[in-house]
C-alpha positions in Angstrom: 4.0 1.1 22.8 3.4 2.7 19.4 0.9 0.7 17.4 2.8 1.4 14.2 5.7 -0.6 15.6 3.6 -3.8 15.2 4.3 -5.1 11.7 0.7 -6.0 11.0 -0.5 -2.5 11.6 2.3 -0.9 9.6 1.5 -3.1 6.6 -2.2 -2.3 6.9 -1.4 1.4 7.1 0.7 1.1 4.0 -2.1 -0.8 2.2 -4.7 1.8 3.1 -2.5 4.6 1.9 -1.8 2.7 -1.4 -5.6 2.1 -1.9 -6.4 5.7 -1.2 -3.8 6.9 -3.7 -5.1 4.4 -6.3 -8.7 5.6 -5.8 -7.5 9.1 -6.4 -5.8 8.2 -9.7 -8.8 6.3 -10.9 -11.1 9.2 -10.2 -8.7 11.5 -12.2 -9.0 9.0 -15.0 -12.8 9.1 -14.9 -12.7 12.9 -14.8 -10.6 12.9 -18.0 -12.6 10.3 -19.9 -13.4 12.9 -22.6 -10.0 14.6 -22.7 -8.3 14.1 -26.1 -5.0 12.2 -25.9 -5.4 11.4 -22.2 -3.8 8.1 -21.0 -5.1 6.6 -17.8 -2.8 6.1 -14.8 -2.6 3.4 -12.2 -0.3 2.1 -9.5 1.7 -1.1 -9.5 0.0 -3.9 -7.5 0.6 -3.7 -3.7 3.3 -6.1 -2.6 4.0 -7.1 1.0 7.8 -7.0 1.4 9.5 -10.4 1.8 11.7 -10.2 4.9 13.9 -13.0 3.8 15.0 -11.1 0.6 17.7 -8.5 0.7 15.2 -6.0 -1.0 13.0 -6.2 2.1 15.8 -5.6 4.6 17.4 -2.4 5.8 21.1 -2.7 5.8 22.3 -1.0 8.9 25.8 -0.1 7.8 27.6 3.1 7.0 25.4 6.1 6.5 22.2 4.1 7.2 23.5 3.1 10.7 21.6 6.0 12.3 18.3 4.9 10.7 17.7 2.1 13.1 18.9 0.3 16.2 22.4 -1.0 16.3 23.0 -4.8 16.6 25.1 -5.1 19.7 24.8 -8.9 19.9 24.8 -11.5 17.1 21.6 -12.9 18.5 19.7 -9.7 17.8 17.4 -9.6 14.9 18.1 -7.3 11.9 15.8 -4.3 11.6 13.5 -4.2 8.6 11.8 -1.4 6.6 8.8 -2.1 4.4 9.9 -2.0 0.7 7.2 -0.3 -1.4 9.1 -1.2 -4.6 8.1 2.2 -6.1 4.4 1.4 -5.7 3.6 5.0 -4.9 4.6 6.2 -8.4 1.8 6.5 -10.9 2.4 4.9 -14.3 0.6 4.9 -17.6 -2.0 2.2 -17.7 -4.0 2.5 -21.0 -7.2 0.6 -21.1 -8.2 -1.9 -23.8 -9.4 0.6 -26.3 -8.1 3.8 -27.9 -10.6 6.3 -29.3 -10.0 8.4 -32.5 -9.1 11.4 -30.4 -6.3 9.5 -28.7 -8.0 9.0 -25.3 -7.2 5.7 -23.8 -9.6 5.6 -20.9 -12.6 3.2 -20.9 -15.2 4.2 -18.3 -16.4 0.6 -17.7 -12.9 -0.6 -16.9 -12.2 2.4 -14.6 -15.4 1.6 -12.7 -14.3 -2.0 -12.3 -11.0 -0.8 -10.9 -12.7 1.6 -8.6 -15.0 -1.2 -7.3 -12.0 -3.4 -6.7 -10.1 -0.7 -4.9 -13.1 0.1 -2.7 -13.7 -3.5 -1.8 -10.0 -4.0 -0.9 -10.1 -0.7 1.2 -13.2 -1.9 3.1 -11.5 -5.3 3.8 -8.4 -3.6 5.1 -10.3 -1.3 7.3 -12.3 -4.2 8.7 -9.1 -6.2 9.3 -7.6 -3.2 11.1 -10.6 -2.8 13.3 -10.7 -6.5 14.2 -7.0 -6.5 15.0 -7.5 -3.5 17.3 -10.3 -5.3 19.0 -8.0 -8.3 19.6 -5.4 -6.0 21.2 -8.0 -4.4 23.4 -9.2 -7.8 24.5 -5.7 -8.9 25.3 -5.0 -5.8 27.3 -8.1 -6.2 29.5 -7.7 -7.6 33.0 -9.1 -11.1 33.4 -12.7 -11.4 34.3 -13.8 -8.0 33.0 
């Protein structure tokens, strides 16, 4: 069985990718702290898709039918695909101050964002490792 087929692991994988991309954007903001007219960028907050909403569901009809398993019985569950909601697209996120040269990046605010992203990344990695440990324990033969 593929580990990415387990919803918990696919969400954690998406979260880690999101946090990695966010750290990269923040480091670009810090690198351009002295560039005239530079506006900092950030990502939209990470949102776990709600499977009960139609935005979080993949409609397996028409051209999308080949994208997932066919429902051959009304009792089968509908397939789902995580909805990132455009989270991977950087957007302008000016900080609280604008300097005379037009730069809208405040180093202190960027450092707070970087610390927040790093703490969330560490927490997601820890949760991933603990979940793998639980799977390993469940897969062991009794008494070993």
